[in-house]
Structure formats: structure tokens, C-alpha cells
MDAnalysis code that builds the backbone (N, CA, C; Angstrom):
import MDAnalysis as mda
import numpy as np

u = mda.Universe.empty(567, n_residues=189, atom_resindex=np.repeat(np.arange(189), 3), trajectory=True)
u.add_TopologyAttr("name", ["N", "CA", "C"] * 189)
u.add_TopologyAttr("resid", np.arange(1, 190))
u.add_TopologyAttr("resname", ["MET", "ILE", "ARG", "LEU", "GLY", "ARG", "PRO", "LYS", "CYS", "GLY", "GLU", "ASN", "GLY", "PHE", "THR", "LEU", "LEU", "GLU", "LEU", "LEU", "ILE", "ALA", "ILE", "THR", "ILE", "LEU", "GLY", "LEU", "LEU", "LEU", "VAL", "ALA", "LEU", "THR", "ASN", "GLY", "VAL", "ARG", "PHE", "ALA", "GLY", "GLN", "ALA", "TRP", "GLU", "THR", "GLN", "THR", "LYS", "ARG", "ILE", "GLU", "ARG", "GLN", "GLY", "ASP", "LEU", "ASP", "ALA", "VAL", "GLN", "ASN", "ILE", "LEU", "ARG", "GLN", "LEU", "ILE", "THR", "PRO", "ALA", "LYS", "ARG", "PHE", "SER", "GLY", "SER", "SER", "PHE", "SER", "LEU", "LYS", "PHE", "VAL", "GLY", "PRO", "LEU", "PRO", "VAL", "ALA", "LEU", "ALA", "ARG", "GLY", "GLY", "LEU", "TYR", "ASP", "ILE", "GLU", "LEU", "ARG", "ILE", "LEU", "ASN", "GLY", "GLN", "LEU", "VAL", "LEU", "VAL", "TRP", "GLN", "PRO", "HIS", "PHE", "ARG", "GLY", "PRO", "ALA", "ALA", "THR", "MET", "GLN", "GLN", "SER", "VAL", "THR", "GLU", "LEU", "ALA", "LYS", "ASP", "VAL", "THR", "GLY", "LEU", "GLY", "LEU", "ALA", "TYR", "TYR", "VAL", "PRO", "GLY", "ALA", "GLY", "TRP", "LEU", "PRO", "THR", "ASN", "SER", "ASN", "LYS", "THR", "PRO", "ALA", "LEU", "VAL", "ARG", "ILE", "ALA", "MET", "GLN", "ALA", "GLU", "ASP", "GLY", "ARG", "ARG", "LEU", "PRO", "PRO", "LEU", "ILE", "ILE", "ALA", "PRO", "MET", "ILE", "ASP", "GLY", "GLU", "THR", "THR", "ASP", "ALA", "LYS"])
u.atoms.positions = np.array([
    [0.782, -1.127, 0.009],
    [0.000, -0.024, -0.083],
    [0.918, 1.249, -0.025],
    [0.532, 2.297, -0.791],
    [1.348, 3.468, -0.847],
    [0.794, 4.464, 0.353],
    [1.783, 4.915, 0.922],
    [1.509, 5.731, 2.081],
    [1.872, 7.222, 1.754],
    [0.862, 8.084, 1.964],
    [1.062, 9.476, 1.755],
    [1.470, 10.151, 3.220],
    [2.103, 11.347, 2.999],
    [2.383, 12.112, 4.280],
    [3.845, 12.267, 4.585],
    [4.247, 11.905, 5.789],
    [5.615, 11.899, 6.274],
    [6.365, 10.977, 5.579],
    [7.758, 11.459, 5.260],
    [8.712, 10.457, 4.673],
    [9.232, 9.612, 5.875],
    [9.675, 8.467, 5.407],
    [10.207, 7.518, 6.307],
    [11.538, 8.035, 6.807],
    [12.020, 7.548, 7.834],
    [13.093, 7.963, 8.588],
    [14.402, 7.688, 7.617],
    [14.544, 6.782, 6.863],
    [15.719, 6.453, 6.040],
    [15.723, 7.208, 4.663],
    [14.738, 7.977, 4.199],
    [14.668, 8.562, 2.991],
    [15.674, 9.691, 2.832],
    [16.483, 9.756, 1.596],
    [17.408, 10.921, 1.431],
    [16.708, 12.026, 0.778],
    [17.215, 13.232, 1.101],
    [16.742, 14.412, 0.439],
    [17.148, 15.617, 1.391],
    [16.874, 16.826, 0.686],
    [17.389, 18.092, 1.340],
    [16.194, 18.901, 1.538],
    [16.150, 19.684, 2.513],
    [15.134, 20.615, 2.810],
    [15.400, 21.817, 1.997],
    [14.177, 22.584, 1.790],
    [14.434, 23.848, 1.047],
    [15.540, 24.827, 1.727],
    [15.383, 24.891, 3.085],
    [16.453, 25.680, 3.734],
    [17.834, 25.250, 3.518],
    [18.018, 24.020, 3.514],
    [19.406, 23.523, 3.238],
    [19.907, 23.864, 1.855],
    [19.048, 23.816, 0.770],
    [19.278, 24.178, -0.479],
    [19.750, 25.674, -0.676],
    [18.847, 26.444, 0.022],
    [19.168, 27.887, -0.116],
    [20.475, 28.294, 0.633],
    [20.813, 27.642, 1.789],
    [22.098, 27.976, 2.393],
    [23.171, 27.493, 1.488],
    [23.148, 26.494, 0.815],
    [24.127, 25.820, -0.034],
    [24.320, 26.745, -1.240],
    [23.277, 27.365, -1.829],
    [23.331, 28.167, -3.081],
    [23.941, 29.632, -2.576],
    [23.577, 29.863, -1.442],
    [24.155, 31.252, -0.854],
    [25.630, 31.079, -0.620],
    [26.111, 30.089, -0.096],
    [27.461, 29.751, 0.211],
    [28.294, 29.693, -1.266],
    [27.697, 28.942, -2.136],
    [28.268, 28.936, -3.577],
    [28.477, 30.387, -4.141],
    [27.402, 31.066, -4.255],
    [27.378, 32.433, -4.551],
    [28.458, 33.287, -3.852],
    [28.677, 33.255, -2.629],
    [29.617, 34.005, -2.034],
    [31.100, 33.699, -2.329],
    [31.248, 32.263, -2.650],
    [32.601, 31.753, -3.102],
    [32.796, 32.263, -4.514],
    [31.807, 32.353, -5.389],
    [32.145, 32.776, -6.713],
    [32.338, 34.311, -6.806],
    [31.775, 35.096, -5.846],
    [31.971, 36.362, -5.818],
    [33.471, 36.726, -5.272],
    [33.955, 36.028, -4.281],
    [35.149, 36.118, -3.897],
    [36.333, 35.671, -4.956],
    [36.018, 34.624, -5.584],
    [36.950, 34.186, -6.623],
    [36.830, 35.117, -7.843],
    [35.811, 35.791, -8.288],
    [35.834, 36.786, -9.198],
    [36.570, 37.815, -8.918],
    [36.459, 38.483, -7.628],
    [37.189, 39.658, -7.261],
    [38.689, 39.290, -7.096],
    [38.985, 38.100, -6.666],
    [40.453, 37.596, -6.578],
    [41.094, 37.665, -8.009],
    [40.314, 37.126, -8.937],
    [40.875, 37.118, -10.306],
    [41.027, 38.445, -10.918],
    [39.957, 39.262, -10.614],
    [39.969, 40.680, -11.176],
    [41.286, 41.519, -10.536],
    [41.340, 41.210, -9.262],
    [42.518, 41.796, -8.452],
    [43.931, 41.360, -9.185],
    [43.951, 40.067, -9.393],
    [45.278, 39.427, -9.909],
    [45.467, 40.208, -11.325],
    [44.476, 40.351, -12.235],
    [44.552, 40.817, -13.481],
    [45.078, 42.346, -13.426],
    [44.398, 43.060, -12.430],
    [44.926, 44.402, -12.354],
    [46.377, 44.554, -11.853],
    [46.759, 43.709, -10.838],
    [48.110, 43.694, -10.348],
    [49.011, 43.211, -11.584],
    [48.679, 42.413, -12.488],
    [49.461, 41.975, -13.486],
    [49.664, 43.137, -14.530],
    [48.509, 43.849, -14.833],
    [48.658, 44.983, -15.794],
    [49.503, 46.119, -15.310],
    [49.367, 46.470, -13.815],
    [50.194, 47.402, -13.208],
    [51.643, 47.197, -13.319],
    [52.034, 45.687, -12.985],
    [53.292, 45.322, -13.132],
    [53.873, 45.354, -14.415],
    [53.201, 44.988, -15.601],
    [53.590, 45.147, -16.907],
    [53.930, 46.524, -17.208],
    [53.048, 47.454, -16.860],
    [53.276, 48.910, -17.117],
    [54.496, 49.367, -16.420],
    [54.856, 48.962, -15.321],
    [55.874, 49.484, -14.485],
    [57.130, 48.909, -15.147],
    [57.024, 47.535, -15.475],
    [58.321, 46.951, -16.128],
    [58.653, 47.581, -17.388],
    [57.606, 48.014, -18.226],
    [57.823, 48.660, -19.460],
    [58.458, 50.229, -19.357],
    [57.956, 50.789, -18.382],
    [58.383, 52.159, -17.916],
    [59.911, 51.968, -17.525],
    [60.255, 51.044, -16.786],
    [61.589, 50.947, -16.336],
    [62.536, 50.536, -17.557],
    [61.948, 49.631, -18.455],
    [62.792, 49.318, -19.573],
    [63.091, 50.700, -20.475],
    [61.992, 51.494, -20.611],
    [62.262, 52.672, -21.199],
    [63.206, 53.670, -20.606],
    [63.076, 53.698, -19.321],
    [64.052, 54.557, -18.527],
    [65.460, 53.998, -18.580],
    [65.721, 52.775, -18.515],
    [67.018, 52.163, -18.696],
    [67.500, 52.571, -20.138],
    [66.708, 52.537, -21.195],
    [67.204, 52.762, -22.623],
    [67.523, 54.310, -22.556],
    [66.787, 55.202, -22.012],
    [67.204, 56.612, -21.969],
    [68.405, 56.797, -21.283],
    [68.659, 56.169, -20.133],
    [69.873, 56.382, -19.500],
    [71.067, 55.871, -20.209],
    [70.830, 54.724, -20.980],
    [72.021, 54.231, -21.681],
    [72.369, 55.229, -22.874],
    [71.329, 55.815, -23.615],
    [71.694, 56.781, -24.603],
    [72.356, 57.936, -23.971],
    [71.884, 58.357, -22.870],
    [72.496, 59.586, -22.201],
    [74.005, 59.366, -21.967],
    [74.260, 58.042, -21.324],
    [75.720, 57.681, -21.063],
    [76.553, 57.754, -22.358],
    [75.950, 57.028, -23.340],
    [76.555, 57.143, -24.805],
    [76.876, 58.575, -25.351],
    [76.091, 59.333, -25.035],
    [76.134, 60.671, -25.596],
    [77.043, 61.621, -24.803],
    [77.034, 61.522, -23.396],
    [77.714, 62.462, -22.450],
    [79.149, 62.101, -22.233],
    [79.295, 60.688, -22.198],
    [80.627, 60.206, -21.901],
    [81.754, 60.773, -22.821],
    [81.712, 60.790, -24.125],
    [82.748, 61.227, -24.900],
    [82.590, 62.812, -25.335],
    [81.611, 63.541, -24.635],
    [81.251, 64.808, -25.041],
    [82.336, 65.767, -24.566],
    [82.364, 66.965, -25.229],
    [83.358, 68.080, -24.828],
    [82.441, 69.400, -24.902],
    [83.085, 70.412, -24.562],
    [82.484, 71.743, -24.534],
    [81.093, 71.931, -23.884],
    [81.119, 71.479, -22.611],
    [79.955, 71.482, -21.857],
    [79.425, 72.900, -21.388],
    [78.272, 73.278, -21.436],
    [77.677, 74.500, -21.107],
    [76.291, 74.148, -20.673],
    [75.877, 74.544, -19.486],
    [74.573, 74.138, -19.034],
    [74.155, 74.840, -17.803],
    [72.840, 74.763, -17.638],
    [72.131, 75.248, -16.412],
    [71.518, 74.052, -15.618],
    [70.575, 74.424, -14.783],
    [69.971, 73.344, -14.080],
    [68.942, 72.772, -14.791],
    [68.440, 73.462, -15.911],
    [67.326, 72.849, -16.777],
    [67.654, 72.503, -18.134],
    [68.882, 72.741, -18.529],
    [69.439, 72.468, -19.799],
    [71.033, 72.255, -19.992],
    [71.318, 71.176, -20.823],
    [72.732, 70.809, -21.069],
    [72.948, 70.815, -22.520],
    [74.019, 71.679, -22.886],
    [74.575, 71.614, -24.265],
    [75.965, 71.108, -24.253],
    [76.301, 70.457, -25.295],
    [77.637, 69.853, -25.336],
    [77.906, 69.625, -26.804],
    [79.150, 69.093, -27.183],
    [79.361, 68.745, -28.476],
    [80.002, 67.383, -28.370],
    [79.483, 66.601, -29.177],
    [79.861, 65.116, -29.212],
    [79.346, 64.384, -30.348],
    [79.656, 63.079, -30.513],
    [79.300, 62.146, -31.516],
    [77.779, 61.692, -31.087],
    [76.956, 61.200, -32.088],
    [75.782, 60.695, -31.877],
    [76.025, 59.129, -31.643],
    [75.035, 58.434, -31.189],
    [75.298, 56.939, -30.777],
    [75.534, 56.250, -32.165],
    [76.364, 55.271, -32.129],
    [76.672, 54.508, -33.293],
    [75.614, 53.901, -34.101],
    [74.477, 53.413, -33.346],
    [73.412, 52.968, -33.997],
    [72.618, 53.890, -35.131],
    [72.777, 55.129, -34.871],
    [72.343, 56.097, -35.796],
    [73.010, 56.242, -37.028],
    [74.218, 55.576, -37.038],
    [75.174, 55.661, -38.395],
    [75.438, 57.013, -38.904],
    [75.754, 57.888, -38.013],
    [75.891, 59.343, -38.396],
    [77.377, 59.724, -37.816],
    [78.299, 59.972, -38.681],
    [79.685, 60.315, -38.379],
    [79.854, 61.723, -37.871],
    [80.955, 62.088, -37.310],
    [81.110, 63.608, -37.127],
    [80.706, 63.913, -35.664],
    [80.918, 65.251, -35.436],
    [80.514, 65.871, -34.283],
    [79.178, 66.620, -34.339],
    [78.449, 66.724, -33.290],
    [77.175, 67.460, -33.301],
    [77.039, 68.251, -32.170],
    [76.354, 69.471, -32.344],
    [76.033, 70.302, -31.161],
    [74.667, 69.626, -30.554],
    [74.688, 69.218, -29.208],
    [73.560, 68.413, -28.748],
    [73.006, 69.225, -27.550],
    [71.722, 69.347, -27.349],
    [71.059, 69.949, -26.197],
    [70.196, 68.988, -25.593],
    [70.152, 68.782, -24.256],
    [69.211, 68.079, -23.555],
    [68.357, 68.926, -22.754],
    [66.919, 68.866, -22.908],
    [66.140, 69.800, -22.299],
    [64.661, 69.244, -22.147],
    [63.723, 69.841, -21.482],
    [62.398, 69.590, -21.511],
    [61.615, 70.343, -22.657],
    [60.835, 69.730, -23.268],
    [59.970, 70.528, -24.390],
    [58.582, 69.905, -24.418],
    [57.453, 70.723, -24.025],
    [56.249, 70.272, -23.961],
    [55.992, 68.916, -23.233],
    [56.542, 68.922, -22.083],
    [56.454, 67.582, -21.218],
    [57.165, 66.337, -21.647],
    [58.082, 66.571, -22.547],
    [59.074, 65.395, -23.014],
    [60.454, 65.760, -22.759],
    [61.191, 64.934, -22.564],
    [62.683, 65.006, -22.462],
    [63.160, 64.769, -23.866],
    [63.940, 65.816, -24.361],
    [64.139, 65.753, -25.831],
    [65.862, 66.046, -25.941],
    [66.253, 65.623, -27.197],
    [67.653, 65.993, -27.562],
    [67.293, 66.962, -28.821],
    [68.038, 67.966, -28.693],
    [68.000, 68.961, -29.933],
    [69.373, 68.851, -30.455],
    [69.516, 68.449, -31.686],
    [71.038, 68.302, -32.345],
    [71.007, 68.746, -33.700],
    [72.306, 69.235, -33.983],
    [72.627, 69.599, -35.472],
    [74.030, 69.383, -35.551],
    [74.542, 69.189, -36.932],
    [75.897, 69.013, -37.203],
    [76.780, 70.168, -36.579],
    [77.961, 69.924, -36.051],
    [78.766, 70.876, -35.355],
    [79.618, 71.630, -36.535],
    [79.261, 72.854, -36.897],
    [80.065, 73.612, -37.832],
    [80.328, 74.948, -37.321],
    [81.330, 75.561, -37.749],
    [81.759, 76.869, -37.289],
    [81.521, 77.743, -38.708],
    [81.133, 79.076, -38.520],
    [81.220, 80.045, -39.718],
    [79.691, 80.057, -40.196],
    [79.633, 80.537, -41.477],
    [78.246, 80.981, -41.955],
    [77.215, 79.629, -42.223],
    [77.838, 78.555, -42.256],
    [76.910, 77.313, -42.338],
    [76.442, 76.803, -40.972],
    [76.828, 77.669, -39.936],
    [76.418, 77.069, -38.606],
    [75.000, 77.105, -38.251],
    [74.262, 77.874, -39.074],
    [72.819, 77.942, -38.891],
    [71.918, 76.914, -39.603],
    [72.320, 75.534, -39.350],
    [71.622, 74.572, -40.051],
    [70.346, 74.135, -39.220],
    [69.411, 73.471, -39.724],
    [68.208, 73.209, -39.127],
    [68.338, 72.221, -37.941],
    [67.881, 72.324, -36.976],
    [67.968, 71.394, -35.775],
    [66.955, 70.291, -35.848],
    [67.360, 69.045, -35.408],
    [66.697, 67.961, -35.218],
    [66.181, 67.821, -33.834],
    [64.978, 67.450, -33.651],
    [64.422, 67.097, -32.204],
    [64.135, 65.843, -32.004],
    [64.756, 64.953, -30.974],
    [64.450, 63.611, -30.816],
    [63.842, 63.423, -29.409],
    [62.724, 62.745, -29.363],
    [62.088, 62.580, -28.064],
    [62.710, 61.450, -27.391],
    [63.174, 61.572, -26.161],
    [63.786, 60.474, -25.298],
    [62.834, 59.865, -24.461],
    [61.932, 60.688, -23.757],
    [60.981, 60.135, -22.773],
    [59.764, 61.152, -22.714],
    [58.609, 60.539, -22.642],
    [57.287, 61.323, -22.374],
    [57.001, 61.518, -21.006],
    [56.103, 62.525, -20.746],
    [55.610, 62.741, -19.457],
    [56.584, 62.994, -18.445],
    [57.610, 63.888, -18.816],
    [58.597, 64.414, -17.850],
    [58.265, 65.812, -17.672],
    [58.108, 66.184, -16.474],
    [57.683, 67.496, -16.108],
    [58.809, 68.348, -15.598],
    [59.875, 67.731, -15.030],
    [61.004, 68.296, -14.393],
    [62.339, 67.708, -14.694],
    [63.279, 68.555, -14.965],
    [64.697, 68.070, -15.143],
    [65.540, 68.894, -14.451],
    [66.415, 68.333, -13.634],
    [67.341, 68.847, -12.806],
    [68.816, 68.395, -13.056],
    [69.617, 69.457, -13.477],
    [70.873, 69.079, -13.804],
    [71.951, 69.683, -12.739],
    [73.061, 68.948, -12.658],
    [74.024, 69.581, -11.633],
    [75.334, 69.170, -12.223],
    [76.400, 69.796, -11.819],
    [77.847, 69.640, -12.422],
    [78.789, 69.438, -11.366],
    [79.471, 68.437, -11.112],
    [80.534, 68.215, -10.085],
    [81.841, 68.817, -10.573],
    [82.348, 69.801, -9.904],
    [83.656, 70.235, -10.262],
    [84.423, 70.053, -9.013],
    [85.576, 69.238, -9.183],
    [86.401, 69.113, -7.884],
    [86.942, 70.274, -7.319],
    [86.826, 70.266, -5.986],
    [87.074, 71.471, -5.162],
    [85.915, 72.429, -5.088],
    [85.000, 72.406, -5.966],
    [83.796, 73.249, -5.862],
    [82.638, 72.528, -5.407],
    [82.446, 71.331, -5.659],
    [81.196, 70.365, -5.406],
    [80.371, 70.574, -6.509],
    [79.225, 70.133, -6.185],
    [77.931, 70.253, -7.264],
    [77.510, 71.662, -7.440],
    [77.569, 72.013, -8.739],
    [77.138, 73.418, -9.096],
    [75.882, 73.365, -10.157],
    [75.119, 74.293, -9.971],
    [73.740, 74.348, -10.867],
    [74.168, 74.758, -12.323],
    [75.228, 75.304, -12.529],
    [75.558, 75.831, -14.002],
    [76.989, 75.519, -14.278],
    [77.266, 75.374, -15.522],
    [78.602, 75.034, -16.047],
    [78.737, 75.679, -17.350],
    [79.891, 76.263, -17.408],
    [80.171, 76.990, -18.816],
    [81.589, 76.585, -19.423],
    [81.522, 75.787, -20.426],
    [82.605, 75.352, -21.241],
    [83.762, 74.880, -20.548],
    [83.495, 74.208, -19.328],
    [84.513, 73.365, -18.681],
    [83.910, 72.080, -18.389],
    [84.689, 70.983, -18.777],
    [84.263, 69.686, -18.586],
    [84.144, 69.245, -17.141],
    [82.874, 69.117, -16.623],
    [82.866, 68.756, -15.298],
    [83.296, 67.304, -15.017],
    [83.560, 66.872, -13.848],
    [84.015, 65.565, -13.464],
    [82.763, 64.579, -13.469],
    [81.654, 65.089, -13.113],
    [80.413, 64.276, -13.147],
    [79.170, 65.223, -13.663],
    [78.283, 64.553, -14.166],
    [76.879, 65.274, -14.501],
    [75.961, 64.484, -13.899],
    [75.051, 65.196, -13.079],
    [73.900, 64.563, -12.491],
    [72.627, 64.877, -13.185],
    [71.911, 63.940, -13.677],
    [70.665, 64.327, -14.348],
    [69.432, 63.528, -13.509],
    [68.662, 64.373, -13.046],
    [67.423, 64.045, -12.181],
    [66.216, 64.404, -13.028],
    [65.193, 63.553, -12.943],
    [64.017, 63.840, -13.877],
    [62.767, 63.541, -12.833],
    [61.739, 64.188, -13.239],
    [60.430, 64.029, -12.304],
    [59.443, 63.676, -13.438],
    [58.650, 62.692, -13.147],
    [57.715, 62.272, -14.010],
    [56.376, 63.221, -13.760],
    [55.394, 63.078, -14.827],
    [54.174, 63.777, -14.800],
    [53.495, 63.495, -13.525],
    [53.464, 62.191, -13.071],
    [52.635, 61.755, -11.962],
    [53.237, 62.279, -10.652],
    [54.386, 63.041, -10.655],
    [55.043, 63.494, -9.440],
    [56.108, 62.615, -9.000],
    [56.371, 61.330, -9.500],
    [57.397, 60.563, -9.098],
    [58.780, 61.194, -9.521],
    [59.712, 61.014, -8.537],
    [61.075, 61.489, -8.958],
    [61.938, 60.178, -9.402],
    [62.405, 60.186, -10.507],
    [63.182, 59.028, -11.119],
    [64.660, 59.112, -10.503],
    [65.164, 57.902, -10.135],
    [66.546, 58.017, -9.657],
    [67.473, 58.712, -10.602],
    [68.351, 59.613, -9.880],
    [69.211, 60.352, -10.466],
    [70.316, 59.621, -11.462],
    [70.621, 59.978, -12.606],
    [71.749, 59.402, -13.345],
    [72.821, 60.128, -13.323],
    [73.992, 59.601, -12.949],
    [75.297, 60.343, -12.716],
    [76.296, 59.797, -13.699],
    [76.880, 60.672, -14.618],
    [77.643, 60.387, -15.656],
    [79.035, 61.081, -15.614],
    [80.054, 60.219, -15.795],
    [81.475, 60.799, -15.766],
    [81.952, 61.014, -17.287],
    [81.884, 62.306, -17.740],
    [82.445, 62.460, -19.098],
    [83.976, 62.228, -19.210],
    [84.370, 62.126, -20.328],
    [85.857, 61.650, -20.641],
    [86.582, 62.955, -20.711],
    [87.753, 62.983, -20.279],
    [88.741, 64.221, -20.502],
    [89.880, 63.627, -21.223],
    [90.206, 64.169, -22.362],
    [91.377, 63.646, -23.213],
    [91.418, 62.051, -23.345],
    [90.224, 61.412, -23.578],
    [90.089, 60.040, -23.816],
    [90.024, 59.218, -22.474],
    [90.145, 59.786, -21.380],
    [89.990, 58.934, -20.199],
    [88.862, 59.401, -19.328],
    [88.044, 58.533, -18.590],
    [87.117, 58.984, -17.839],
    [87.767, 59.782, -16.514],
    [86.870, 60.831, -16.080],
    [87.455, 61.598, -14.980],
    [87.409, 60.764, -13.743],
    [88.187, 61.277, -12.681],
    [88.088, 60.622, -11.270],
    [87.484, 61.600, -10.456],
    [86.328, 61.543, -10.084],
    [85.570, 62.266, -9.116],
    [86.141, 61.892, -7.686],
    [86.614, 62.858, -6.959],
    [87.146, 62.677, -5.544],
    [86.243, 63.320, -4.701],
])
């Protein structure tokens, strides 16, 4: 005979309350996992951008070292550096160039032209962007016996310090370069 009403003691099954609790717990776990995956994705993207920025900064520092180390006839202030020297070998341009490092419209740029004296000295300048989003440039020149100076005029300093500030307010680590004097690097004491 079929019995209606109460289930027997040994029958399997879940009550509605138990099912609602299980679904709620699964929902909370999914929310936590989704937020965790989103956070991991944002952290990954932030780190990737930071690594790219650092790689760009390393490239800029290497170019500045290549330019300033063999340079001569330094003249500069705390915001601009002018010198005469060769361009990097990768550009395949021989000879000497008048080179200026400065900030132009939020960019760190090199302004350069072939080094000539006389009537042909007014050639068109080339502008090359080294870094974007740079709002501050601080240059200092180390002269033995005088220390770090904010300006330099036609004397090769023992060291050149280049400090930059990014648009977001970060101060980038300063770059210190020892120019060569008569084919040898200077000894800063």
C-alpha cells in the first residue's frame, strides 16, 4: 500500500532551507573568486606597465651615457645641458654634433645639429624625443674642489647628474655620468 504524508526515517533528500544555504555559500565563493581574479589581473597589468616604464628609463639612461661620456665643450644650467659630441653608433651618423638636452612640452628631448663653425652654422635642428611625461629636469655639475654646481660654462665637469620628475610626481633615480677628458674618464674625488 502507498503511504502519503511523512517520509520514512531512512529517505534521502534536502530541505528547502538547506538548498538555499548551499546556494548562498556557492554564490559568496563565486564573488570572492571573481574579485580575486580581477585583482590579480589588475596587479598583472600594473606590473607590466611598471616594467615597460623601467625598460624605457634604462634605454634613455644608456643613450645619455653614450652621448655624454665622450662629449666636450659643456655648457649648461640646471634645466638644460649643451655639449659637442658624436651621436650613438646605432644612428650611423659620423662626425660631431651640437647636442642639447632639455624639456620640451612635457617631453625629455635631444635637440641636435651638425657641429660647424662659420656661415653654415645655422643649419636646421633635429629634435628627438627620449621620454614622455617628464615635467622636471634637474641638472648639476660636479667640479672637484667646488662640489655640485647648478651651472657650468665651457668646462668639462668631473660628473654630470641628471634628475627627472615624471608627470605623476614620481622622482626618477638620478643618473650620474662621468664625461671623458682627453680620452679617459674623470676621477671624481
